[in-house]
N, CA, C and O of each residue as an XYZ file, in Angstrom:
640
protein
N      12.884      9.910    142.450
C      13.973      8.757    142.347
C      13.937      7.938    141.000
O      13.412      6.828    140.904
N      14.540      8.592    140.002
C      14.138      7.663    139.077
C      15.489      6.146    139.346
O      16.147      5.964    138.321
N      15.665      5.696    139.902
C      16.695      4.336    139.912
C      16.431      3.559    141.228
O      15.836      4.026    142.199
N      16.887      2.467    141.144
C      16.776      1.534    142.306
C      18.765      1.998    142.995
O      19.880      2.172    142.502
N      18.086      2.002    144.406
C      19.325      2.528    145.102
C      19.229      1.779    146.425
O      18.110      1.555    146.886
N      20.453      1.328    147.144
C      20.727      0.842    147.818
C      20.310      1.780    149.206
O      20.716      2.942    149.189
N      19.436      1.279    150.529
C      18.868      2.150    151.279
C      19.483      1.842    152.205
O      19.375      0.658    152.524
N      20.287      2.621    152.954
C      21.511      3.344    153.961
C      20.560      3.553    154.988
O      19.594      3.775    154.257
N      19.972      3.677    156.491
C      19.485      4.304    156.962
C      20.484      4.238    157.852
O      20.307      5.209    158.589
N      21.556      3.573    158.253
C      22.766      3.692    159.373
C      23.588      4.940    159.096
O      24.264      4.459    158.187
N      24.107      6.411    159.227
C      25.155      6.552    158.957
C      26.564      6.397    159.219
O      27.590      6.866    158.728
N      26.185      5.282    160.505
C      27.959      5.112    161.082
C      28.312      3.802    159.862
O      29.425      3.785    159.337
N      27.230      2.718    159.485
C      27.905      1.681    158.318
C      28.317      2.448    157.722
O      29.531      2.603    157.857
N      27.638      3.309    156.795
C      27.973      3.878    155.977
C      29.687      4.719    155.940
O      30.500      4.853    155.026
N      29.695      5.102    157.224
C      31.056      5.803    157.645
C      32.330      4.753    157.541
O      33.386      4.987    156.952
N      31.988      3.552    158.245
C      32.762      2.193    158.583
C      32.980      1.517    156.910
O      33.992      1.020    156.416
N      31.613      1.728    156.309
C      32.534      1.166    154.653
C      33.407      1.897    153.879
O      34.461      1.489    153.394
N      32.794      3.290    153.758
C      33.781      3.869    153.619
C      35.528      4.133    153.796
O      36.351      4.463    152.943
N      35.730      3.782    155.553
C      36.582      3.939    155.930
C      37.030      2.695    155.551
O      38.261      2.737    155.548
N      36.573      1.459    155.185
C      37.101      0.340    154.771
C      37.643      0.525    153.162
O      38.687      0.185    152.606
N      36.795      1.014    152.836
C      37.032      1.501    150.679
C      38.655      2.392    150.911
O      39.663      2.364    150.205
N      38.324      3.262    152.403
C      39.959      3.727    151.924
C      41.189      3.376    152.684
O      42.309      3.778    152.370
N      40.939      2.647    153.645
C      42.122      1.618    153.832
C      42.735      0.175    152.690
O      43.830     -0.374    152.571
N      41.456     -0.005    152.049
C      42.127     -0.873    150.615
C      42.628     -0.095    149.390
O      43.330     -0.595    148.510
N      42.291      0.908    149.412
C      43.070      1.918    148.971
C      44.735      2.528    148.912
O      45.600      2.787    148.075
N      44.591      2.548    149.921
C      46.024      3.186    151.229
C      46.971      1.299    151.590
O      48.201      1.306    151.635
N      46.392      0.270    151.745
C      47.363     -0.593    152.080
C      46.867     -2.069    151.300
O      47.050     -3.201    151.750
N      46.217     -1.723    150.055
C      45.992     -3.025    149.038
C      45.112     -4.213    149.837
O      43.980     -3.871    150.180
N      45.504     -5.477    150.138
C      44.403     -6.357    150.843
C      44.255     -5.588    151.785
O      44.999     -4.607    151.794
N      43.273     -5.742    152.891
C      43.345     -5.769    154.122
C      43.501     -6.371    155.004
O      42.980     -7.474    155.171
N      44.723     -5.461    156.295
C      45.144     -6.547    156.521
C      44.450     -6.938    158.219
O      44.533     -7.786    159.107
N      43.952     -6.018    157.975
C      42.319     -6.006    159.161
C      41.465     -5.945    159.243
O      40.797     -5.065    159.786
N      40.918     -7.591    158.329
C      39.686     -7.412    157.998
C      38.388     -7.743    159.240
O      38.067     -8.658    159.999
N      38.075     -6.813    158.992
C      37.108     -6.456    160.023
C      35.855     -7.752    160.254
O      35.553     -8.193    161.363
N      35.400     -8.093    159.279
C      34.299     -9.085    158.323
C      34.787    -10.126    158.796
O      33.878    -10.896    159.104
N      36.285    -10.735    159.113
C      36.514    -12.197    160.206
C      36.277    -11.949    161.553
O      36.570    -12.798    162.394
N      35.806    -10.942    161.835
C      35.138    -10.542    163.636
C      33.810    -10.473    163.798
O      33.246    -10.752    164.855
N      33.266    -10.114    162.800
C      32.018     -9.758    162.330
C      30.601    -11.065    161.777
O      30.648    -11.735    160.745
N      29.641    -11.089    162.670
C      28.684    -11.911    162.318
C      27.891    -11.522    160.947
O      27.261    -12.282    160.211
N      28.094    -10.175    160.821
C      27.693     -9.797    159.463
C      28.458    -10.172    158.298
O      29.663    -10.419    158.256
N      27.567    -10.187    157.300
C      28.367    -10.070    155.756
C      27.954     -9.737    154.730
O      26.781    -10.107    154.693
N      28.259     -9.163    153.692
C      27.223     -8.653    152.765
C      27.241     -9.304    151.435
O      28.330     -9.502    150.895
N      25.938     -9.721    150.751
C      26.926    -10.169    149.598
C      26.636     -9.441    148.083
O      25.659     -8.693    148.061
N      27.284     -9.574    147.012
C      27.639     -8.411    146.566
C      26.507     -8.597    145.450
O      26.172     -9.561    144.760
N      26.127     -7.481    145.540
C      24.631     -7.294    144.545
C      24.882     -6.263    142.572
O      25.625     -5.366    142.175
N      23.999     -6.941    142.067
C      24.500     -6.181    140.513
C      23.011     -5.523    140.550
O      22.177     -6.116    141.235
N      22.641     -4.416    139.906
C      21.074     -3.950    139.920
C      21.677     -3.720    138.211
O      22.785     -3.348    137.824
N      20.659     -4.044    137.570
C      20.455     -3.267    136.368
C      18.859     -2.947    135.722
O      17.849     -3.579    136.029
N      18.913     -2.087    134.996
C      17.513     -1.637    134.019
C      17.767     -1.946    132.656
O      18.751     -1.770    131.939
N      16.418     -2.550    132.430
C      16.447     -2.534    131.386
C      14.534     -2.005    130.777
O      13.740     -1.871    131.709
N      14.023     -1.779    129.462
C      13.162     -1.304    129.395
C      12.293     -1.419    130.590
O      12.448     -0.582    131.480
N      11.296     -2.455    130.743
C      10.119     -2.430    131.266
C      10.333     -3.270    132.829
O       9.441     -3.871    133.427
N      12.142     -3.073    133.388
C      12.259     -4.233    134.422
C      13.380     -3.491    134.996
O      14.178     -2.864    134.298
N      13.444     -3.575    136.448
C      14.789     -3.562    137.342
C      14.623     -5.255    137.460
O      13.765     -6.136    137.527
N      16.266     -5.014    137.434
C      16.489     -6.997    138.153
C      17.349     -6.900    138.980
O      17.655     -5.723    138.788
N      18.049     -7.266    139.842
C      18.673     -7.315    141.345
C      19.276     -8.868    141.007
O      18.610     -9.800    140.553
N      20.261     -8.883    141.243
C      21.239    -10.397    141.099
C      22.220    -10.024    142.321
O      22.653     -8.879    142.452
N      22.473    -10.853    143.020
C      22.780    -11.400    144.733
C      23.743    -12.284    144.767
O      23.262    -13.361    144.415
N      24.926    -12.392    145.025
C      25.391    -13.746    144.824
C      25.297    -14.064    146.760
O      25.455    -13.214    147.635
N      25.019    -15.425    146.932
C      24.833    -16.172    148.359
C      25.166    -17.613    148.518
O      24.538    -18.588    148.930
N      26.564    -17.389    147.976
C      27.177    -18.936    148.304
C      27.084    -19.673    149.194
O      27.140    -19.231    150.341
N      26.905    -21.081    148.940
C      26.849    -21.564    149.901
C      24.981    -21.664    150.835
O      24.660    -22.319    151.826
N      24.297    -20.889    150.123
C      22.932    -20.882    150.916
C      21.782    -21.678    149.933
O      21.692    -21.600    148.708
N      20.961    -22.444    150.844
C      19.645    -22.171    150.323
C      18.155    -21.472    149.939
O      17.795    -20.332    150.233
N      17.615    -22.204    149.409
C      16.293    -21.219    148.731
C      15.791    -20.811    150.159
O      15.770    -19.596    150.358
N      15.343    -21.703    151.293
C      15.210    -21.994    152.228
C      15.402    -21.012    153.846
O      14.714    -20.920    154.862
N      17.139    -20.207    153.238
C      17.617    -19.128    154.243
C      18.009    -18.316    154.109
O      19.038    -17.889    154.633
N      16.929    -17.514    152.915
C      16.790    -16.327    152.381
C      15.186    -15.923    152.359
O      14.237    -16.592    151.951
N      15.209    -14.506    152.978
C      13.762    -13.977    153.553
C      13.840    -13.297    152.439
O      14.914    -13.476    151.865
N      12.693    -12.168    151.603
C      12.884    -11.319    150.867
C      11.277    -10.869    151.197
O      10.391    -11.721    151.272
N      11.063     -9.668    151.352
C      10.308     -8.590    151.626
C       9.799     -7.396    151.258
O      10.819     -6.754    151.003
N       8.867     -6.679    151.063
C       8.795     -5.365    150.282
C       7.609     -4.844    151.296
O       6.522     -5.351    151.574
N       8.339     -3.453    151.805
C       7.266     -2.860    152.713
C       7.547     -1.551    152.615
O       8.576     -1.025    153.040
N       6.196     -0.724    151.776
C       6.248      0.369    151.548
C       7.039      0.546    150.330
O       6.891     -0.323    149.470
N       7.873      1.533    150.084
C       8.596      1.283    148.831
C      10.454      0.498    149.138
O      11.389      0.325    148.355
N      10.307      0.224    150.525
C      11.458     -0.842    150.857
C      11.983     -2.503    150.153
O      11.661     -3.631    150.527
N      12.617     -2.199    149.365
C      12.768     -4.066    149.364
C      14.122     -4.447    149.793
O      15.177     -3.934    149.418
N      13.853     -6.036    151.163
C      14.871     -6.101    152.119
C      15.078     -7.559    151.984
O      14.134     -8.252    152.365
N      16.274     -8.256    151.451
C      16.874     -9.546    151.073
C      17.833    -10.026    152.588
O      18.941     -9.558    152.851
N      17.025    -11.142    153.520
C      18.041    -11.344    154.198
C      18.078    -12.801    154.611
O      17.164    -13.557    154.283
N      19.221    -13.254    155.398
C      19.094    -14.337    155.599
C      20.031    -14.778    157.160
O      20.772    -14.005    157.767
N      19.765    -16.025    157.487
C      20.576    -16.588    158.256
C      20.962    -18.232    158.253
O      20.309    -19.232    158.550
N      22.115    -18.059    157.852
C      22.980    -19.391    157.304
C      23.612    -19.832    158.351
O      24.299    -18.914    158.799
N      23.713    -20.729    158.928
C      24.387    -21.411    159.964
C      25.301    -23.048    159.293
O      24.616    -24.002    158.925
N      26.264    -23.081    159.263
C      27.200    -24.491    158.678
C      27.000    -25.230    159.848
O      26.734    -24.963    161.020
N      27.229    -26.356    159.110
C      27.225    -27.776    159.753
C      27.752    -27.476    161.486
O      27.112    -27.603    162.530
N      29.150    -27.045    161.246
C      29.663    -26.721    162.696
C      29.053    -25.731    163.589
O      29.259    -25.862    164.796
N      28.275    -24.686    163.135
C      28.195    -23.753    164.246
C      26.975    -23.905    164.711
O      26.935    -23.352    165.810
N      25.977    -24.361    164.447
C      24.836    -24.983    164.633
C      24.726    -24.613    165.863
O      25.849    -24.432    166.334
N      23.932    -24.423    166.577
C      23.374    -24.361    167.907
C      24.354    -23.265    169.173
O      24.277    -23.086    170.388
N      25.080    -22.829    168.252
C      25.926    -21.428    168.973
C      25.620    -20.232    169.129
O      25.388    -19.414    168.239
N      25.598    -20.002    170.768
C      25.167    -18.847    171.319
C      26.224    -17.633    170.680
O      27.245    -18.095    170.172
N      26.104    -16.364    170.659
C      26.794    -15.631    170.105
C      27.967    -15.429    171.299
O      27.470    -15.366    172.424
N      29.674    -15.300    171.247
C      30.413    -15.271    171.914
C      30.416    -16.290    172.617
O      30.924    -15.928    173.679
N      30.153    -17.388    172.686
C      30.776    -18.712    173.151
C      30.862    -19.725    172.263
O      29.923    -19.776    171.469
N      31.881    -20.721    172.131
C      31.933    -21.705    171.607
C      31.264    -22.830    171.897
O      30.691    -23.129    172.944
N      31.422    -23.688    170.473
C      30.463    -24.876    170.662
C      31.078    -26.141    171.336
O      32.238    -26.240    171.735
N      30.261    -26.936    171.386
C      31.318    -27.750    172.332
C      31.345    -28.709    171.857
O      30.484    -29.468    171.413
N      33.250    -28.739    171.991
C      33.668    -29.843    171.061
C      33.350    -30.967    171.502
O      33.037    -31.381    172.619
N      33.529    -31.696    169.920
C      33.518    -33.222    170.302
C      34.495    -33.899    170.108
O      35.172    -33.593    169.127
N      35.020    -35.279    171.114
C      36.131    -35.888    171.045
C      36.998    -36.010    169.655
O      38.166    -35.726    169.392
N      35.863    -36.585    168.836
C      36.585    -36.322    166.977
C      36.921    -35.120    166.217
O      37.318    -35.061    165.053
N      36.619    -33.788    167.374
C      36.731    -32.482    165.995
C      38.093    -32.341    166.822
O      38.247    -32.535    168.028
N      38.906    -32.009    166.009
C      40.284    -31.404    166.293
C      40.643    -30.231    165.150
O      41.464    -30.619    164.318
N      40.219    -29.028    164.999
C      40.422    -28.199    164.069
C      41.831    -27.229    163.907
O      42.397    -26.343    164.547
N      41.972    -27.804    162.936
C      43.330    -26.829    162.806
C      43.182    -25.296    161.895
O      43.834    -24.339    162.311
N      42.630    -25.190    161.117
C      42.110    -23.577    161.159
C      39.910    -24.289    160.999
O      39.286    -25.303    160.686
N      39.596    -22.535    161.589
C      38.180    -22.720    161.479
C      37.808    -21.982    160.740
O      37.639    -20.969    161.418
N      37.568    -21.784    159.849
C      36.736    -20.201    158.843
C      35.351    -20.884    158.279
O      35.147    -20.498    157.128
N      34.658    -21.503    158.606
C      33.771    -21.256    158.081
C      32.620    -21.307    159.617
O      32.733    -21.875    160.703
N      31.572    -20.436    159.034
C      31.013    -20.017    161.109
C      29.295    -19.541    159.887
O      29.012    -19.646    158.693
N      28.765    -19.142    160.870
C      27.594    -18.911    160.885
C      27.624    -17.164    160.499
O      28.299    -16.251    160.973
N      26.204    -17.198    159.052
C      26.296    -15.873    159.071
C      25.129    -15.881    158.610
O      24.370    -16.818    158.363
N      24.969    -14.293    158.458
C      23.374    -13.302    158.344
C      23.744    -12.344    157.955
O      24.870    -12.058    158.360
N      23.325    -11.702    157.353
C      22.880    -10.249    156.534
C      21.266     -9.792    156.030
O      20.314    -10.496    155.694
N      21.389     -8.557    156.120
C      20.198     -7.787    156.115
C      20.269     -6.789    154.890
O      20.241     -5.634    155.315
N      20.349     -6.847    153.553
C      20.118     -5.632    152.314
C      19.247     -5.290    152.201
O      18.308     -6.067    152.024
N      19.010     -3.510    152.250
C      17.383     -2.994    152.006
C      18.227     -2.137    150.825
O      19.429     -1.873    150.854
N      16.974     -1.674    149.475
C      16.992     -1.278    148.789
C      15.601     -0.298    148.397
O      14.483     -0.752    148.152
N      15.952      1.027    148.407
C      14.884      1.856    148.304
C      14.192      1.727    146.516
O      14.771      2.255    145.566
N      13.562      1.341    146.449
C      12.407      1.008    145.229
C      12.185      2.686    144.648
O      11.896      3.679    145.315
N      12.457      2.561    143.049
C      12.150      4.221    142.157
C      10.758      4.229    142.241
O      10.069      3.208    142.252
N      10.392      5.226    142.294
C       8.864      5.730    142.186
C       7.980      4.364    141.642
O       7.132      3.706    142.245
N       8.547      4.201    140.205
C       7.745      3.798    138.837
C       8.034      2.417    138.836
O       7.765      1.792    137.810
N       8.821      1.484    140.354
C       8.169      0.569    140.458
C       7.283     -0.195    140.915
O       7.036      0.106    142.083
N       6.551     -1.237    140.462
C       5.500     -1.708    140.795
C       5.679     -3.201    141.838
O       5.626     -4.368    141.449
N       5.888     -2.728    143.162
C       5.897     -3.884    143.813
C       5.451     -4.770    144.149
O       6.008     -5.680    144.763
N       4.193     -4.691    143.774
C       3.301     -6.208    143.289
C       3.522     -7.334    142.738
O       3.013     -8.404    143.072
N       4.529     -7.094    141.598
C       5.145     -7.505    140.627
C       6.183     -8.048    140.674
O       6.553     -8.768    139.747
N       6.967     -7.828    141.841
C       8.391     -8.462    142.354
C       8.275    -10.237    142.179
O       7.318    -10.827    142.679
N       8.985    -10.723    141.679
C       9.594    -11.671    141.475
C      10.900    -12.415    141.385
O      11.819    -12.001    140.677
N      11.004    -13.832    142.311
C      12.442    -13.925    142.597
C      12.950    -15.324    142.236
O      12.180    -16.263    142.441
N      14.021    -15.540    141.780
C      14.149    -17.046    141.748
C      15.748    -17.342    142.051
O      16.606    -16.570    141.622
N      16.090    -18.530    142.830
C      17.177    -18.681    143.597
C      17.952    -19.751    142.535
O      17.029    -20.360    141.995
N      19.201    -20.234    142.013
C      19.952    -20.983    141.248
C      21.123    -20.856    141.165
O      21.534    -20.000    140.382
N      22.114    -21.675    141.956
C      23.620    -21.888    141.509
C      23.942    -21.101    142.847
O      25.170    -21.073    142.922
N      23.336    -20.391    144.036
C      24.022    -19.136    144.649
C      23.413    -18.035    143.995
O      23.622    -17.123    144.795
N      22.932    -17.661    143.258
C      22.414    -16.804    142.508
C      20.829    -16.531    142.565
O      19.943    -17.028    141.870
N      20.707    -15.204    144.031
C      19.253    -14.931    143.888
C      19.121    -13.739    142.617
O      19.852    -12.760    142.466
N      18.218    -14.061    141.960
C      17.419    -12.861    140.628
C      16.150    -12.380    141.124
O      15.184    -13.132    141.255
N      16.115    -10.898    141.460
C      14.818    -10.547    141.895
C      14.169     -9.851    140.479
O      15.072     -9.467    139.736
N      13.250     -9.685    140.120
C      12.650     -9.262    139.138
C      11.735     -7.558    139.340
O      10.721     -8.160    139.695
N      11.466     -6.655    139.378
C      10.860     -5.851    139.724
C      10.390     -4.986    138.498
O      11.215     -4.214    138.009
N       8.962     -5.067    137.897
C       8.523     -5.101    136.952
C       8.227     -3.297    136.855
O       7.755     -2.916    137.926
N       8.419     -1.983    135.695
C       7.861     -0.576    136.576
C       6.034     -0.718    135.679
O       5.497     -1.547    134.943
N       5.706      0.377    136.190
C       4.383      0.375    136.251
C       4.370      0.965    134.375
O       4.956      1.693    133.574
N       3.189     -0.033    134.529
C       3.396      0.765    132.585
C       2.958      2.056    132.547
O       3.272      2.461    131.428
N       2.332      3.048    133.229
C       2.332      4.762    133.228
C       3.332      5.061    132.807
O       3.393      5.626    131.715
N       4.588      4.739    133.635
C       5.896      4.955    133.654
C       6.388      4.426    132.448
O       7.570      4.086    132.498
N       6.028      4.326    131.788
C       7.099      3.604    130.365
C       7.419      4.816    129.442
O       6.584      5.647    129.086
N       8.684      4.808    129.114
C       8.741      6.152    128.005
C       8.486      5.859    126.962
O       8.980      4.823    126.515
N       7.467      6.787    126.022
C       6.639      6.548    124.903
C       7.290      7.500    124.572
O       7.921      8.337    125.217
N       6.979      7.224    122.707
C       7.224      8.524    122.021
C       5.863      9.066    121.836
O       4.747      8.557    121.745
N       6.540     10.817    121.800
C       5.056     11.937    121.561
C       5.642     12.399    120.128
O       6.831     12.575    119.862
N       4.697     12.530    119.394
C       4.548     12.903    117.956
C       4.423     14.672    118.070
O       3.930     15.231    119.050
N       4.843     15.224    117.151
C       4.569     16.332    117.277
C       3.451     17.073    115.680
O       3.722     17.212    114.487
N       2.550     17.291    116.281
C       1.726     17.939    114.947
C       2.189     19.099    113.972
O       3.393     19.347    114.037
N       1.653     19.643    113.331
C       1.901     20.574    112.688
C       0.912     21.682    112.811
O      -0.264     21.487    112.506
N       1.348     22.878    113.259
C      -0.199     23.569    113.739
C      -0.022     24.055    112.455
O       1.078     24.143    111.909
N      -1.254     24.426    111.877
C      -2.298     24.858    110.363
C      -3.058     26.280    111.119
O      -3.876     26.951    110.490
């Protein structure tokens, strides 16, 4: 494997994502957005490769550094988070938050969100060199390539 790729261990998740993209193509906007009914949300991610580094950038709006977990196990890099907005703290799944007398929501779209995304590292990635920074809702993860895997020019000699 030569590039950083998304690690998707579940075929059903892939099928649902494919179906969702198909529905987007057919209907335009999603009239039945299942993500509104789910507790999971997936951040937008960009992956790029430079000469000696892979860089992963994930959009995590409204989150703080303390909300984000980043770990590597073998050749799998996982980014995960559990974030609760102020109005959804201590809410068990399927149960409504106890309303206070002064709460009278007309629309309630903010809620707790969690996600976990895993990426399979390429063979030439150095897991010990992974570093990350978080600023203004953007998580940037840098993964250096192993020195022995860098591209090098080989000179061709003249046979005598």
